[in-house]
Every structure is written in structure tokens, then in C-alpha cells.
C-alpha positions as CSV (number, residue, x, y, z in Angstrom):
1,M,0.0,0.0,0.0
2,A,2.8,2.4,0.9
3,A,4.5,1.6,-2.4
4,Q,1.3,2.6,-4.3
5,K,1.2,5.9,-2.5
6,Q,4.8,6.6,-3.2
7,H,4.3,5.8,-6.9
8,K,1.3,8.1,-7.1
9,D,3.3,10.8,-5.4
10,D,6.1,10.3,-7.9
11,V,3.6,10.5,-10.8
12,M,2.1,13.7,-9.4
13,M,5.5,15.3,-8.9
14,R,6.3,14.5,-12.5
15,L,3.1,16.2,-13.7
16,R,3.8,19.2,-11.5
17,R,7.2,19.5,-13.2
18,I,5.6,19.4,-16.6
19,E,3.0,22.0,-15.4
20,G,5.9,24.2,-14.4
21,Q,7.4,23.9,-17.8
22,V,4.1,25.0,-19.4
23,R,4.0,28.0,-17.1
24,G,7.5,28.7,-18.1
25,L,6.3,28.8,-21.7
26,Q,3.7,31.3,-20.8
27,R,6.3,33.5,-19.2
28,L,8.5,33.3,-22.3
29,V,5.6,34.4,-24.5
30,A,4.7,37.2,-22.1
31,E,8.3,38.4,-22.1
32,D,8.4,38.4,-26.0
33,T,11.2,35.8,-25.9
34,Y,12.8,34.9,-29.3
35,C,10.6,32.4,-31.2
36,I,13.2,29.8,-31.6
37,D,13.9,29.8,-27.8
38,I,10.2,29.3,-27.2
39,L,10.0,26.4,-29.8
40,T,13.0,24.8,-28.0
41,Q,11.0,24.8,-24.8
42,V,7.9,23.5,-26.5
43,S,10.0,20.6,-27.7
44,A,11.1,19.9,-24.2
45,V,7.5,19.9,-22.9
46,T,6.4,17.7,-25.7
47,R,9.1,15.2,-24.9
48,A,8.3,15.3,-21.2
49,L,4.6,14.6,-22.0
50,Q,5.5,11.8,-24.4
51,S,7.7,10.2,-21.8
52,F,5.0,10.4,-19.2
53,A,2.5,8.9,-21.6
54,L,4.8,6.0,-22.4
55,Q,5.3,5.4,-18.7
56,M,1.6,5.3,-18.1
57,L,1.1,2.9,-21.1
58,D,3.8,0.6,-19.8
59,E,2.2,0.5,-16.3
60,H,-1.2,-0.1,-17.9
61,M,0.2,-3.0,-19.9
62,A,2.0,-4.5,-16.9
63,T,-1.1,-4.3,-14.6
64,C,-4.5,-4.0,-16.2
65,V,-3.7,-5.7,-19.5
66,S,-1.7,-8.5,-17.9
67,R,-4.4,-9.2,-15.5
68,A,-7.1,-9.3,-18.2
69,V,-5.0,-11.6,-20.4
70,A,-4.5,-14.0,-17.5
71,E,-8.3,-14.0,-16.9
72,G,-9.2,-14.3,-20.6
73,G,-12.6,-13.9,-22.1
74,E,-14.2,-10.7,-23.2
75,E,-12.3,-8.5,-20.8
76,R,-9.0,-9.8,-22.4
77,E,-10.2,-8.7,-25.8
78,R,-11.5,-5.4,-24.5
79,K,-8.2,-4.5,-22.7
80,L,-6.1,-5.5,-25.7
81,K,-8.2,-3.4,-28.0
82,E,-8.1,-0.5,-25.6
83,A,-4.3,-0.7,-25.3
84,S,-3.9,-1.0,-29.1
85,D,-6.1,2.1,-29.5
86,A,-4.0,4.0,-27.0
87,I,-0.8,3.1,-28.8
88,A,-2.3,4.3,-32.1
89,R,-3.2,7.6,-30.5
90,L,0.3,8.1,-29.1
91,V,1.9,7.3,-32.5
92,R,-0.4,9.8,-34.3
93,S,0.4,12.6,-31.8
């Protein structure tokens, strides 16, 4: 149970860092920062979000999908389709 709370705290900390990066982008725009410098920061935020999404997908596969595959049946098919759709959305973004 404590491990789950620690993990959730870590995830929330990571999201707060990304939120800080986005606020930093707002400051750069407000300060009329050079466009290329802003785009560099946009790239950093994008990579951070992509990394976060991949972490979440990995955890989903290791927990929810693995459990559904072990149980079989309709839930297995639903979870596999759900994961496949999520991967497709990530690839398109």
C-alpha cells in the first residue's frame, strides 16, 4: 500500500514539473522571448509529456492488460483493443 502511495506521489511530482514547464512557456511568450527559444522549450515539454504517456502505457500493460490476459474472455479482448487504440493515438500525436 505504501508503495502505491509513493508511486502516485512520484507521478504527481512529474506532472507538476511538466506543469511548471508549461507555465515557463507562458512567461517566455509574455516576455516576448525569441521564437526559436520558445520552440525549443515547446519541444522539451512535448518530450516530457510523451515520456509520461509511455510510462503510463507501460504501467497499464504491466497491470491492467496483464491481469485481463490472464483472466481471458471478453475482458481480455477489450483490454487488448483499448491498449492498441491508446498506442495508435500516441503514435499519431
